N, C-alpha and C positions, 0 to 999 in steps of 0.2 A: 571722376569721369574725366578723361583726357580727350581733347579734341582729335579728330582723326587726322586732320591735316594742320601743320603749323599756321597759327593766324598770321596775317599782315596788317600792318597799320594803314589807316586812312583818314580822310576828313569828311565828314558829313556836309553834303550839299543841300539835300532835302529828303525828307521822308514824305510819300504819297501813296493814295489808295491803299493805305494800312500797310500792304506787305511789300512794297518797293522803297528802295532808298536809293539815290544818286549820291555817288561817292568820288572822292578824288583820292587816287593812289599816289605813293610817295615820288613815282616816276611822271606825276604830272597827268596821266592817263584818267578819264572820266569813265567809271563804268556803273551798271546798276545792280545792286545787291538785293538779296531776297531778305525780307524782315519777317522773320517768324515770331511775330507778336501782333495779336488783333487789338490789343488794348490801346488806351490813349497815349501811353509812353510820357505822361506829362514831365516835363523837365529833362528828357532824355533825347530828344529828337531835335534840339536846336541847331541850325545851320552854323558849321564851323567847328563842332565837337569833334574831338579825337576819338575814332572809334576803331574796333577791330574786326577785320573780316577772315573768313575760312574759305579758301579757294577750293573748288572741286573741278575734276575732269570727267565727271559722270554724264555721258552722252544722254541720258534721259532727262537731265535737268537744263531747263532753258537759260537760266542764269547761273554764271560760274562762281557766284560768291555768296556767302551767307553772312549777315551781320550776327555777330555773337556778343561783343562787349562795347561798353562805353568806358572811356578811361577819363577820371576826373583829376583835378589838382591833388598834389600829395601822393600820387602812384595808387590811388583807390580806383575800384572797377565795379561796375554795374554790369549784370548778365542781363540781356534783353531777350534772348532766345527762350520762348516759354516751353520748349520741349525738354529742355536741360534738366530742370530740376528733377522732374521724375527719374531720368537717366541716372543722377547723382545719388539721389535718394535710394534707389533699386540697390546700387553698389553698397551704400553703407547699410541698409537694411539686411542684405545677404551675408554682409560681413559681421553682422551683429555689433556695429559700431555706433548705434543709437541706444542709450542706455534704457530709455522708456519703452523700448520694444525687444530688448535683448534676449527675453525669455522665449520668444517666438521664433520657430525654426522653419517655418514654411511661409514662404513670400510669394503671393500671386498679383498678378498687375491686371487692371483693365477688367475686373470680374462684374458682370451684370448684377444689378440690384435695384432696389426702389421702381420708381416709375420712369423706365426706358432710360436708366442710367448706368454708368459704370464707376466703380469705386477704383480710385488710383491703385490702392493696394490692400489687399485682404490677408491679414497675418492671422496664422492658425498654429496651434500647439496643444496637443493632448493635455487635459487637465485645466484648460485656460479657454475663457470666452473668446469667440474669434473677434478679432480687432479690425474694424473697418477705418482705413487713414485716407482721408481726402487733402490733397495737396494743394496749395496756392503759392504761386511766385510773387513775391513782394518787391517792387522796384520803385516805389514811389517814396520821395523824401522832400518835405516842404520846410523842415527845420533841420538845423545841423544835428546829426547823430539819431534822428527819429525816423523810422521807416514807417509806412502806412499802407493799409489795404482796405478797400480796392482803389484804383485809380480813375474808376469810372463805375457807372452804374451797371451791376452784374445780377440781372435776375436768376442766371443760371447759379451763380453762387449761393444765393438765397435758397433756391431750391435744394441744393445740395445740404445745407445745414439743416433742413426740414426732414431730409431723408436719413441723415445721421442721427437725429433725435429718434426717429423712428426705429432705428437698429438698437438704440438703447433701449427703448421700451420693450423690445422683444428679447432682452437679457444679453445683448451683445456689448462690446466696447467700441466706442467711436471716438475718433481723434481728428480735429481740425488742424492740420498742419500748415503752418505758415513759412516757407522758406525764403528767407530775406536775402535777395541777390546782389547785395551791396556791400562792400567792405568798409564803408563808412558810418555804419549805423549800429548802435547797441542798445537801442529801445525800440518798442512796437506798439502802435496802437491802431484802432480801426479808424478809418476816415468817414466818420458818421455824417459830416458835412457835404460829403459826395454821394454817399448813398444810404440814407437814413434807414430804408427798409433793411438792408443787409445787416447794418448794425442791431436793429431790433431783432432780427432773426438770430443772429448769433447770440444776443443776450437770452433769448428764449431758449436755444438749443443748449447753450451752456448751463442754464437752470436746470434743464432735463438731464443733465449726465454727460453731454458732449465734453471732452477734453479739449483743452488748447495747448498746442505746443508751437514754440516760435524757435526756429534754428537759424544760425547765422550761415555764412559760406566762406570758403577760402577760393577766391578767384585770382586767377593770372591768365596771361594768353596761352598758357599750357593746358588749363582746364579748370574744372569747377568741383569742389567737393562740400559736401554738407559739413558744418562746423558745430560750434557750441551753442547751447541755449542762449536766447536773447530775452531780456526782460520785457514783459509787456506792461504798458501803463494801466493801473487800475481804472477800472471802468468810471468810477467817480471822477477821476481826473481827465476823462475823455469828453 
């Protein structure tokens, strides 16, 4: 997935009210950007961080910049826009680029299921069980090379795990897909200390047959693409 408009660098002044970020552009101007991320953004919203913004000239939008990336030392990036993972994954799914789903030829997004929920992707193919794919964006890293989810308590995420397990009980396939939107991580684990209920719900869902897939990403100011699988730390080590 390529960004529609070339990104421009800036320095973060502060993030506030979850969806707003004051930033300083290279020419010294201070502007307010939209932050498309309702999460805690732990470790990603410190004043002084180098970030990348996407300008827009849409008259319907009050804010003319959207915060897309954080740049780290060593040329690594983290994607902070929570709408990006599904866009990147849809492109990869439709192109058959994810080996675990390559046999499925029909990809539908935001399909209603469960208790007033929508599955991120419903994959189907004659002769195969339907495959329900729930996607979570992973941006937290508290140890070098280790990505974690979630970065705050997520009752909604816990509900999704229960609904995926229910799909398995009905004879379907269900996959919890964690997309690591960081280029500096090669391992993944659940942050059970942040949300014990979510970790317990995942263990129960996994035991019921819900699959786990963790994918990395290729990120640059040009765009974000789904990458290769990333190893999950065994539950016993969590």
